[in-house]
C-alpha positions as CSV (number, residue, x, y, z in Angstrom):
1,M,-14.1,-34.9,-0.7
2,K,-11.5,-34.9,-3.4
3,S,-12.1,-32.8,-6.5
4,K,-12.3,-34.7,-9.8
5,M,-10.9,-33.8,-13.1
6,W,-12.9,-31.5,-15.3
7,Q,-15.3,-33.2,-17.6
8,K,-13.8,-34.2,-21.0
9,A,-15.8,-31.4,-22.9
10,E,-14.4,-28.8,-20.5
11,I,-10.8,-30.1,-20.9
12,D,-11.2,-30.2,-24.6
13,L,-12.4,-26.6,-24.7
14,R,-9.4,-25.5,-22.6
15,L,-6.9,-27.5,-24.7
16,E,-8.3,-26.1,-27.9
17,K,-7.7,-22.6,-26.7
18,L,-4.2,-23.5,-25.5
19,R,-3.3,-25.2,-28.8
20,A,-4.5,-22.2,-30.9
21,L,-2.2,-20.0,-28.8
22,M,0.7,-22.4,-29.0
23,L,0.5,-22.2,-32.8
24,T,0.7,-18.4,-32.8
25,H,3.7,-18.6,-30.5
26,D,5.5,-21.3,-32.6
27,I,5.3,-23.9,-29.8
28,D,4.7,-27.6,-30.7
29,A,4.3,-29.0,-27.2
30,M,4.2,-27.8,-23.6
31,L,5.1,-29.5,-20.4
32,V,3.3,-27.9,-17.5
33,G,4.0,-28.5,-13.8
34,T,2.9,-25.6,-11.5
35,N,-0.1,-26.0,-9.3
36,A,-2.3,-23.3,-10.7
37,N,-1.8,-24.3,-14.3
38,L,-2.3,-28.0,-13.5
39,Y,-5.6,-27.2,-11.8
40,Y,-6.6,-25.1,-14.9
41,I,-5.8,-28.0,-17.2
42,A,-6.9,-31.0,-15.2
43,G,-9.2,-29.7,-12.5
44,R,-7.1,-30.9,-9.6
45,V,-3.6,-30.3,-8.2
46,F,-1.1,-33.1,-8.4
47,A,2.6,-33.7,-8.3
48,G,3.7,-34.2,-11.9
49,Y,3.2,-32.7,-15.3
50,A,0.7,-32.2,-18.1
51,Y,2.0,-32.7,-21.6
52,I,0.1,-30.9,-24.3
53,G,0.9,-31.3,-28.0
54,A,-0.2,-29.1,-30.7
55,D,-0.9,-32.3,-32.6
56,G,-3.6,-33.3,-30.2
57,T,-1.5,-35.3,-27.7
58,F,-2.6,-34.9,-24.0
59,R,-1.0,-36.8,-21.1
60,L,-0.9,-36.3,-17.4
61,F,2.3,-37.7,-15.8
62,V,1.6,-38.2,-12.1
63,R,4.0,-38.8,-9.2
64,R,1.5,-38.3,-6.4
65,P,-1.2,-39.1,-5.4
66,N,-1.1,-42.7,-6.3
67,D,-4.8,-43.0,-6.7
68,F,-5.1,-40.6,-9.7
69,E,-6.6,-42.6,-12.5
70,G,-7.9,-41.8,-16.0
71,E,-7.5,-42.5,-19.7
72,D,-4.8,-39.9,-20.1
73,V,-3.0,-40.5,-16.8
74,R,0.4,-42.1,-16.7
75,S,2.2,-42.9,-13.4
76,I,5.9,-41.8,-13.1
77,R,8.5,-41.6,-10.3
78,K,10.6,-39.0,-12.1
79,P,10.4,-36.7,-15.2
80,E,13.1,-38.7,-16.9
81,Q,10.5,-41.4,-17.6
82,I,8.3,-39.1,-19.7
83,V,10.2,-39.5,-23.0
84,A,10.3,-43.3,-22.8
85,I,6.5,-43.5,-22.0
86,L,5.6,-41.2,-24.9
87,Q,7.9,-43.1,-27.3
88,A,6.3,-46.4,-26.3
89,E,3.0,-44.9,-27.4
90,G,4.4,-43.8,-30.7
91,I,4.8,-40.1,-29.7
92,S,8.0,-38.2,-30.4
93,I,9.1,-35.1,-28.5
94,P,9.2,-32.2,-31.0
95,E,12.0,-29.6,-31.1
96,K,9.9,-26.6,-30.0
97,V,8.8,-27.4,-26.5
98,G,7.5,-24.8,-24.0
99,L,8.2,-24.8,-20.3
100,E,7.0,-22.5,-17.5
101,K,10.0,-20.3,-17.2
102,D,8.1,-17.6,-15.3
103,G,6.8,-19.9,-12.6
104,A,9.3,-22.8,-12.3
105,A,12.7,-22.8,-10.6
106,Y,15.8,-22.6,-12.8
107,N,16.9,-26.1,-11.7
108,E,13.5,-27.6,-12.5
109,V,13.6,-26.1,-16.0
110,A,17.2,-27.3,-16.6
111,R,16.2,-30.8,-15.4
112,L,13.2,-30.9,-17.7
113,E,15.2,-29.7,-20.7
114,K,17.7,-32.5,-20.1
115,A,15.0,-35.1,-19.5
116,L,13.3,-34.2,-22.8
117,G,16.6,-34.1,-24.7
118,L,16.3,-30.4,-25.5
119,S,19.2,-28.1,-26.1
120,E,16.8,-25.2,-25.4
121,S,13.2,-24.7,-24.5
122,K,10.7,-22.0,-25.2
123,N,8.8,-20.1,-22.5
124,C,5.1,-21.0,-22.5
125,S,4.1,-19.0,-19.4
126,G,2.6,-16.2,-21.5
127,V,0.5,-18.8,-23.5
128,L,-0.9,-20.2,-20.3
129,A,-1.6,-16.7,-18.9
130,A,-3.4,-15.6,-22.1
131,A,-5.5,-18.8,-22.1
132,R,-6.5,-18.4,-18.5
133,A,-7.4,-14.8,-19.0
134,V,-10.4,-15.7,-21.1
135,K,-12.7,-17.8,-18.9
136,T,-14.9,-20.6,-20.1
137,P,-18.6,-20.7,-19.2
138,Q,-17.8,-23.2,-16.4
139,E,-15.1,-21.0,-15.0
140,I,-17.5,-18.0,-14.9
141,E,-20.1,-20.1,-13.1
142,L,-17.5,-21.1,-10.5
143,L,-16.6,-17.4,-10.1
144,R,-20.2,-16.5,-9.9
145,E,-20.7,-19.0,-7.0
146,S,-17.7,-17.6,-5.2
147,G,-19.1,-14.1,-5.6
148,V,-22.5,-15.0,-4.1
149,R,-20.8,-16.7,-1.1
150,H,-18.3,-13.9,-0.7
151,C,-21.1,-11.3,-0.5
152,A,-23.0,-13.4,2.0
153,V,-20.0,-13.3,4.4
154,Y,-19.5,-9.6,4.0
155,G,-23.0,-9.1,5.1
156,H,-22.0,-10.4,8.6
157,I,-19.0,-8.1,9.1
158,P,-20.8,-5.3,11.1
159,A,-22.1,-7.9,13.6
160,L,-18.5,-9.2,14.1
161,Y,-17.2,-5.8,15.3
162,R,-16.9,-5.0,19.0
163,E,-15.8,-1.7,20.5
164,G,-12.1,-1.7,21.4
165,M,-11.1,-4.4,19.0
166,T,-7.8,-4.4,17.2
167,D,-7.5,-4.9,13.5
168,L,-6.2,-8.4,14.0
169,E,-9.1,-9.4,16.3
170,L,-11.6,-8.2,13.7
171,Q,-9.7,-9.9,10.8
172,V,-9.6,-13.2,12.7
173,E,-13.4,-13.0,13.2
174,I,-13.9,-12.4,9.5
175,E,-11.5,-15.2,8.6
176,R,-13.5,-17.6,10.9
177,E,-16.7,-16.5,9.2
178,L,-15.2,-17.1,5.8
179,R,-13.9,-20.6,6.6
180,L,-17.1,-21.7,8.3
181,N,-19.0,-20.6,5.2
182,G,-16.8,-22.6,2.8
183,C,-13.8,-20.5,2.0
184,L,-11.0,-22.8,1.0
185,G,-8.4,-20.6,2.8
186,I,-5.7,-20.7,0.2
187,F,-5.1,-17.3,-1.5
188,R,-3.2,-18.0,-4.7
189,I,-1.3,-15.0,-6.1
190,S,0.4,-14.7,-9.6
191,G,3.8,-13.0,-9.6
192,Q,7.2,-13.4,-8.0
193,S,7.5,-13.0,-4.2
194,M,3.8,-12.3,-3.7
195,E,2.5,-13.4,-0.3
196,L,-0.6,-12.8,1.8
197,F,-2.6,-14.8,4.3
198,M,-6.4,-14.8,3.8
199,G,-6.6,-11.2,2.7
200,N,-6.0,-7.7,4.0
201,L,-7.7,-5.6,6.6
202,L,-6.4,-2.0,7.1
203,V,-7.3,0.4,9.9
204,G,-6.4,4.0,10.1
205,D,-2.9,5.2,9.4
206,N,-1.6,1.6,8.9
207,A,-3.1,1.9,5.4
208,D,-0.4,4.5,4.7
209,N,2.5,2.1,5.6
210,P,4.4,1.1,2.4
211,S,4.7,-2.6,1.7
212,P,7.2,-4.5,-0.6
213,Y,4.4,-6.4,-2.3
214,D,2.6,-5.3,-5.5
215,F,-0.8,-5.0,-4.0
216,A,-3.1,-1.9,-4.3
217,M,-2.8,-1.3,-0.5
218,G,0.0,-2.1,1.9
219,G,0.0,-2.1,5.7
220,G,2.9,-2.8,8.1
221,G,1.9,-6.3,9.0
222,L,2.5,-8.1,12.3
223,N,6.0,-9.3,11.6
224,S,8.9,-8.3,9.3
225,S,8.6,-11.8,7.7
226,L,5.2,-10.8,6.2
227,P,5.2,-7.0,6.0
228,V,1.6,-6.4,4.8
229,G,-1.8,-5.9,6.3
230,C,-3.0,-5.5,9.9
231,N,-0.5,-4.5,12.5
232,G,-2.3,-4.7,15.8
233,S,-3.8,-1.2,15.6
234,I,-6.8,-0.5,17.9
235,I,-9.9,0.4,15.8
236,R,-10.7,4.0,17.1
237,P,-13.4,6.5,16.4
238,G,-12.7,8.3,13.1
239,N,-10.8,5.4,11.6
240,T,-11.8,3.7,8.4
241,V,-11.6,-0.1,8.2
242,M,-10.9,-1.4,4.7
243,V,-11.8,-5.1,4.3
244,D,-10.2,-7.0,1.4
245,M,-10.7,-10.7,2.3
246,N,-10.4,-14.0,0.6
247,G,-13.1,-15.0,-1.9
248,N,-11.9,-18.5,-2.8
249,F,-14.9,-20.8,-2.4
250,T,-14.6,-22.9,-5.5
251,G,-10.9,-22.9,-6.6
252,Y,-11.8,-19.7,-8.5
253,M,-11.7,-16.6,-6.3
254,T,-13.6,-13.3,-6.5
255,D,-11.8,-10.2,-5.2
256,M,-13.8,-7.7,-3.2
257,T,-13.1,-4.7,-0.9
258,R,-15.6,-2.8,1.2
259,T,-14.9,0.0,3.6
260,F,-16.4,0.8,7.0
261,Y,-15.9,3.5,9.6
262,V,-16.3,3.9,13.3
263,K,-18.6,6.6,14.8
264,N,-17.7,9.5,12.6
265,L,-16.3,9.9,9.1
266,D,-14.0,12.6,7.8
267,E,-15.6,14.5,4.9
268,H,-12.5,14.1,2.7
269,A,-12.6,10.4,3.2
270,R,-16.3,10.3,2.3
271,K,-15.6,12.4,-0.8
272,A,-12.8,10.0,-1.9
273,H,-14.9,6.9,-1.3
274,N,-17.7,8.3,-3.4
275,L,-15.2,9.1,-6.1
276,S,-14.2,5.4,-6.1
277,I,-17.8,4.5,-6.7
278,A,-18.0,7.0,-9.5
279,M,-15.0,5.4,-11.1
280,H,-16.7,2.0,-11.0
281,R,-19.6,3.5,-12.8
282,A,-17.4,5.2,-15.4
283,L,-15.5,1.9,-16.1
284,Q,-18.8,0.0,-16.4
285,S,-19.6,2.4,-19.3
286,L,-16.1,2.1,-20.8
287,I,-15.1,-1.5,-20.6
288,R,-16.1,-3.9,-23.4
289,P,-14.3,-6.2,-25.8
290,G,-11.7,-4.3,-27.9
291,V,-11.0,-1.5,-25.4
292,E,-7.4,-1.2,-24.2
293,A,-6.9,-2.0,-20.5
294,K,-4.7,1.1,-20.1
295,E,-7.7,3.3,-21.0
296,A,-9.4,2.1,-17.8
297,Y,-6.4,3.2,-15.7
298,N,-6.1,6.5,-17.5
299,L,-9.8,7.3,-17.0
300,C,-9.5,6.7,-13.2
301,A,-6.3,8.7,-13.0
302,D,-7.9,11.6,-14.9
303,M,-10.9,11.5,-12.6
304,A,-8.7,11.6,-9.5
305,K,-6.7,14.6,-11.0
306,E,-9.9,16.5,-11.8
307,A,-11.2,16.0,-8.3
308,G,-7.9,17.1,-6.7
309,E,-7.3,13.6,-5.3
310,S,-4.2,12.5,-7.2
311,D,-1.9,12.6,-4.1
312,Y,-4.1,10.0,-2.4
313,F,-5.1,7.8,-5.4
314,M,-3.9,4.2,-5.0
315,G,-2.0,5.1,-1.9
316,H,-0.4,8.2,-0.4
317,R,3.2,7.6,0.9
318,Q,3.5,4.8,-1.8
319,Q,1.2,4.6,-4.7
320,A,0.3,1.4,-6.7
321,G,0.7,1.6,-10.5
322,F,-2.6,-0.1,-11.5
323,V,-6.3,0.1,-10.8
324,G,-7.3,-3.5,-11.5
325,H,-6.3,-6.9,-12.5
326,G,-7.5,-10.3,-13.7
327,V,-8.8,-12.9,-11.2
328,G,-9.6,-16.6,-11.4
329,I,-7.5,-19.4,-10.0
330,E,-5.1,-16.7,-8.8
331,V,-5.3,-12.9,-8.2
332,N,-3.1,-10.7,-10.4
333,E,-4.0,-12.7,-13.5
334,W,-4.3,-11.0,-16.9
335,P,-5.4,-8.4,-18.0
336,V,-3.7,-5.7,-15.9
337,L,-5.3,-2.3,-15.8
338,A,-2.2,-0.1,-15.7
339,P,-0.9,2.9,-17.7
340,R,1.5,0.8,-19.8
341,S,-0.6,-2.3,-20.1
342,K,-0.6,-3.9,-23.6
343,H,-3.7,-6.0,-22.8
344,V,-7.0,-5.5,-24.6
345,F,-10.3,-6.5,-23.0
346,E,-11.8,-9.7,-24.4
347,K,-15.2,-11.3,-23.8
348,G,-14.7,-13.8,-20.9
349,N,-12.1,-11.7,-19.0
350,V,-12.8,-11.6,-15.3
351,I,-11.3,-8.5,-13.7
352,A,-11.2,-6.9,-10.2
353,I,-11.4,-3.2,-10.3
354,E,-10.1,-1.4,-7.2
355,P,-9.8,2.4,-7.3
356,K,-8.7,3.2,-3.7
357,F,-7.5,6.2,-1.8
358,V,-5.5,6.7,1.4
359,I,-6.4,9.7,3.6
360,P,-3.7,10.5,6.2
361,G,-5.0,10.4,9.7
362,V,-8.2,8.5,8.6
363,G,-7.3,5.4,6.6
364,A,-8.1,3.8,3.3
365,V,-11.4,4.2,1.4
366,G,-12.7,2.8,-1.8
367,V,-14.4,-0.2,-3.4
368,E,-13.2,-3.3,-5.2
369,S,-15.5,-5.5,-7.1
370,T,-15.1,-8.4,-9.5
371,Y,-16.6,-8.2,-13.0
372,V,-16.9,-10.4,-16.1
373,V,-16.6,-8.9,-19.5
374,G,-19.5,-9.7,-21.8
375,D,-20.4,-8.8,-25.4
376,D,-21.1,-5.2,-24.7
377,G,-20.1,-4.4,-21.2
378,I,-19.3,-5.8,-17.8
379,E,-21.4,-7.7,-15.2
380,C,-20.6,-7.4,-11.5
381,L,-20.1,-10.8,-9.8
382,T,-19.8,-9.2,-6.3
383,P,-23.0,-7.0,-6.1
384,F,-22.6,-6.0,-2.4
385,A,-23.5,-2.5,-1.2
386,E,-20.8,-0.1,-2.1
387,E,-21.5,2.9,0.2
388,I,-19.2,3.3,3.2
389,R,-20.9,1.9,6.2
390,E,-20.6,2.5,9.9
391,L,-19.5,-0.4,12.2
392,L,-22.0,-0.4,15.1
């Protein structure tokens, strides 16, 4: 079944937020064309553009599909038609127009500037990211639903394990369970050159393999074309198995990691895993509107140092420089919980918190959960058991 556009009240709420941010960034209009932002604005992905004017103008210029209809929808074959259509409706292109310079190709930006008659455009990517960082009530409900379904699938993981399995074999079984229970499969990631298929499952020392991608954990991968995640390792006694799999059930994805072990667990690994849980509790007490995101990272780093675990915190051979990030239509949205982050938590932020550790010879341990920031704290949207569990 095709998804429909958001209801008008929801679109108006999002456009109101965007227009307020446009005014603070001295942008009079935006032309948006990337999939994630079109879905945010319209509720469906299409080939074309959304035009948003600070004066209240809103149009969707659609090339494909040819059955997309609506009061604000205009059919086009190419972006060069946009100006003529707007002018025929009495709408002039202003001078200060924003384009997605962080997400669109250089040639696309140059073509749009020429089509709109602009000598230069502004970058509206930050405006869109800031708007999407504060979720509407409808977005939070979609994330809440993804969280419920995400947790339900994780409850099946121990039953999917068989002795002698490889990491790939277990991951495929989890992927199958996710898809059969409604996971959409696509794993949208914000940021340049970020790629991943359905999630990450790390066994034993593969967790210590550095990756080129800006994820909390790496892994060698199965092929040099995608050097991240499982690498064909056999799951052996004493290994930890970290499961960080796709939570996209509604177009809005929750991010969740839980850790398992086989037959016996190293005490250092158990200690580090329990420290991760303690970090979650500390951040639940810390995070509320007005708190700087960098404080969350610093608190976790200080706790790791005090416990003598800094060498293993957020990796061992290669350490990630953050402890959490925003989630929604994509992972790695704003805010970023990093030591130099300039973000400040706001009500409506949805964040994945993931303090993790890599113990050489054992594997990765730790917990990742998704939370929504409320008036005076955070609520967990993925309330699945956090303790490290044995795969039987």
